C-alpha positions in Angstrom: 41.4 211.3 100.6 39.4 209.4 98.0 42.5 207.3 97.0 43.0 206.2 100.6 39.4 205.1 100.8 39.8 203.1 97.5 42.8 201.3 98.8 41.1 200.4 102.1 38.2 198.9 100.1 40.4 196.4 98.2 39.9 192.8 99.1 41.1 189.3 97.9 37.9 189.0 95.8 39.3 191.8 93.6 42.1 189.5 92.3 42.0 186.4 90.1 44.6 183.6 89.9 46.2 183.5 86.4 47.5 180.2 85.2 50.7 180.1 83.2 50.4 178.4 79.8 54.0 177.4 78.7 52.9 176.8 75.1 51.3 180.3 74.9 54.4 181.9 76.3 56.5 180.3 73.5 54.3 181.9 70.7 55.7 184.9 68.9 53.4 187.9 68.7 54.4 188.7 65.1 52.8 187.2 62.0 53.9 183.6 61.4 56.5 183.3 58.7 56.9 180.4 56.3 59.8 180.5 53.8 58.2 178.4 51.2 54.8 180.0 51.7 56.4 183.4 51.1 58.1 181.9 48.0 54.8 180.7 46.6 53.1 184.0 47.4 55.8 186.1 45.6 56.0 183.7 42.7 52.3 183.8 41.9 52.0 187.6 42.1 53.0 187.9 38.4 50.3 187.2 35.8 53.0 186.6 33.2 54.6 183.9 35.3 51.2 182.2 35.9 50.6 182.2 32.1 54.1 180.8 31.4 53.6 178.2 34.1 50.3 177.0 32.6 51.9 177.0 29.2 54.9 174.9 30.2 52.6 172.5 32.0 50.6 172.0 28.9 53.7 171.5 26.8 55.1 169.0 29.3 51.8 167.0 29.3 51.6 167.0 25.5 55.3 166.0 25.3 55.1 163.0 27.7 51.6 161.8 27.2 50.7 162.4 23.5 53.5 160.3 22.1 52.3 157.3 24.1 49.1 157.3 22.1 50.4 158.5 18.7 53.1 155.8 18.4 55.1 158.1 16.3 58.1 156.5 14.5 60.7 158.8 12.8 61.6 156.0 10.4 58.1 155.2 9.4 57.8 155.6 5.6 54.6 153.6 5.0 52.7 156.6 3.5 55.6 157.8 1.3 53.8 156.7 -1.9 50.4 158.1 -0.8 50.6 161.6 -2.5 47.4 162.6 -0.9 48.9 162.2 2.6 52.2 164.1 1.8 52.8 167.8 2.3 49.3 168.7 3.7 49.2 172.2 5.2 47.7 172.4 8.7 44.0 171.5 8.6 41.3 170.0 10.7 42.6 166.5 10.3 46.3 167.3 10.6 46.6 170.2 13.0 50.3 170.8 12.1 50.2 169.4 8.6 52.2 166.4 7.2 55.7 165.9 6.0 57.4 164.3 2.9 56.7 160.8 4.4 53.0 161.6 5.1 53.6 161.6 8.9 51.8 164.0 11.1 54.0 166.9 12.2 51.9 167.3 15.3 53.0 163.8 16.4 56.6 164.5 15.4 56.9 167.7 17.3 55.7 166.3 20.7 57.8 163.2 20.3 60.8 165.5 19.6 59.9 167.8 22.4 59.9 164.9 24.9 63.5 164.0 23.9 64.8 167.5 24.0 63.2 168.3 27.4 64.4 165.0 28.9 68.0 165.7 27.8 67.8 169.2 29.2 66.3 168.2 32.5 68.6 165.2 33.1 71.8 167.1 32.1 70.8 170.1 34.3 70.2 167.9 37.4 73.5 166.2 36.9 75.3 169.5 36.5 73.7 171.2 39.5 74.1 168.2 41.7 77.8 167.8 41.0 78.4 171.5 40.8 76.8 172.4 44.1 78.6 169.6 46.0 82.0 170.3 44.5 81.5 174.0 44.8 80.6 173.8 48.5 83.8 171.8 49.2 85.8 174.0 46.9 84.7 177.2 48.7 85.8 176.0 52.2 88.9 173.8 51.6 92.1 175.7 50.7 94.0 172.5 49.6 91.1 171.5 47.3 90.9 175.1 46.1 94.5 175.0 44.8 93.9 171.8 42.8 90.6 172.7 41.4 91.7 176.2 40.3 94.3 174.5 38.0 91.8 172.2 36.6 89.3 175.0 36.1 91.9 177.2 34.4 92.6 174.4 31.9 89.0 173.4 31.1 87.5 177.0 31.1 89.9 178.0 28.3 88.4 175.4 25.9 85.0 176.3 24.5 82.4 174.0 26.1 80.6 173.5 22.8 83.8 172.2 21.2 84.3 169.7 24.0 80.7 168.5 23.6 81.1 168.0 19.9 84.4 166.2 20.2 83.0 163.9 22.9 79.9 163.2 20.8 82.0 162.1 17.9 84.3 160.1 20.2 81.6 158.1 22.0 79.2 157.9 19.1 75.5 158.8 18.8 73.1 157.9 21.6 70.8 159.5 24.2 73.1 158.8 27.2 76.3 159.4 25.2 75.0 162.9 24.5 74.2 163.5 28.1 77.6 162.4 29.1 79.2 164.6 26.5 77.2 167.6 27.8 77.9 167.0 31.5 81.5 165.7 31.4 83.1 169.1 31.9 80.2 171.5 32.1 79.7 171.0 35.8 83.0 172.8 36.6 81.5 176.2 35.6 78.7 175.7 38.1 81.1 174.5 40.8 83.3 177.6 40.3 80.2 179.8 40.5 79.2 178.1 43.8 82.7 178.3 45.1 82.6 182.1 44.8 79.2 182.3 46.5 80.3 180.0 49.4 83.5 182.1 49.9 81.3 185.2 50.2 79.1 183.6 52.8 81.7 181.7 54.8 83.4 184.8 56.3 80.3 186.6 57.5 80.0 187.3 61.2 77.7 184.5 62.2 79.8 181.9 60.4 83.0 183.2 62.1 81.1 183.0 65.4 80.0 179.4 64.6 83.6 178.4 63.9 84.7 180.0 67.1 82.2 178.0 69.1 83.5 174.8 67.5 80.8 174.2 64.9 82.1 171.7 62.2 82.8 173.0 58.7 80.3 170.4 57.3 77.5 171.8 59.5 78.3 175.4 58.7 78.1 174.6 54.9 74.9 172.6 55.2 73.1 174.7 57.8 74.5 178.3 57.5 75.5 178.7 53.8 73.7 176.5 51.3 70.1 177.3 52.5 70.9 181.0 51.9 72.0 180.2 48.3 68.7 178.7 47.2 67.9 181.7 45.0 71.4 181.6 43.5 71.1 177.9 42.7 67.6 178.4 41.1 69.0 181.3 39.0 71.7 179.0 37.7 69.2 176.2 36.9 67.0 178.7 35.0 70.0 179.5 32.8 71.3 176.0 32.5 68.1 174.1 31.5 67.3 176.2 28.4 71.0 176.2 27.3 71.2 172.4 27.4 68.0 172.2 25.3 69.6 174.6 22.8 72.8 172.5 22.8 70.8 169.4 21.9 69.0 171.3 19.1 72.3 172.6 17.7 74.0 169.2 17.8 71.1 167.5 16.2 71.1 170.2 13.6 74.7 169.2 12.9 73.8 165.5 12.8 75.6 164.4 15.9 74.5 163.4 19.4 71.4 161.3 19.0 70.8 158.2 17.0 69.1 158.5 13.6 65.9 156.9 14.8 65.4 159.2 17.8 63.2 162.3 17.2 64.1 165.6 18.7 63.3 169.2 18.0 66.8 169.8 16.7 66.5 166.9 14.3 63.1 168.1 13.0 64.4 171.7 12.5 67.5 170.3 10.7 65.4 167.9 8.6 62.8 170.5 7.6 65.1 173.5 7.1 65.2 173.0 3.3 61.4 173.5 3.2 61.6 176.9 4.9 60.1 178.7 1.8 58.2 175.9 0.1 56.5 174.4 3.1 57.2 176.9 5.9 55.0 175.2 8.5 57.4 172.2 8.6 60.2 174.5 9.8 58.6 177.2 11.8 56.2 175.1 13.9 59.1 173.1 15.6 61.0 176.4 16.0 57.9 178.0 17.6 57.5 175.1 20.1 61.2 175.3 20.9 61.0 179.0 21.5 57.9 178.6 23.8 59.8 175.9 25.8 63.0 177.9 26.3 61.4 181.3 27.0 58.8 179.9 29.4 61.4 177.9 31.3 63.7 181.0 31.5 60.9 183.3 32.7 59.6 180.8 35.3 63.2 180.2 36.5 64.0 183.9 36.9 60.7 184.5 38.7 61.3 181.6 41.1 64.8 182.9 41.7 63.4 186.3 42.8 60.7 184.7 44.9 63.2 182.4 46.7 65.3 185.4 47.8 64.4 186.1 51.4 65.0 189.8 50.8 61.8 189.9 48.7 59.7 188.5 51.6 59.8 191.7 53.6 
């Protein structure tokens, strides 16, 4: 009886007109997701990664700014007859000590680090650029696949370091000659790696559906495949960059690759290796800086690879 009375008492004043906001209707009720925001959040969760990032930033700043003010010249022997300036152990005036020519090892290390890092970064960018493009085409084109497999089988059976050494001797010493020797054939390993990853992704259900609906192969590769391989590409870069720095150090240790007047960490290590016991700071300080560069780059790269994987964003 009461429910009947309540219905009878309902009037138009009991209702309110609700306007429809089209923009509000398009909003998703879940938390807003940003891919790169999630990458940054996951990346900075590790204190070790933050420490390594700060360390590599300091090393980069010192490598590319300090030599501009020091004016270090590897061939400078103006203090060679000043016995008071030669073979000084690290002190307040010379933080890393001095060498046989009376030159500051502090200046020499940062000038050498600039060369080594520049070679590693440029070579890595070239390798990854060519490797990703060729690998993406390689993974979707059957005709291209047959040709590239034959080329890969030939080149992959020759040690890459041997190819780099032969090309370095053939083209002579020089900064860009060394980069060419490093990148001439090394890109094919990255391309083959990308080919495998693209082949795994291309046959997944959503890509099969895209092809069925008439989506072009180019669009599938650029929109459906490569964006999902960001973490894979970053992983490859994190391995490639330290390895090219190590290549430069090894080649400079052998006396090939760079011109005699170009400082590098490899040249310093080679030059000061006879002083390992008599003046150990001359050898171990460049080795320490090299180790800090390669280790920090590797750890940062691996952490960035994990952070860029969408599976870690859940």
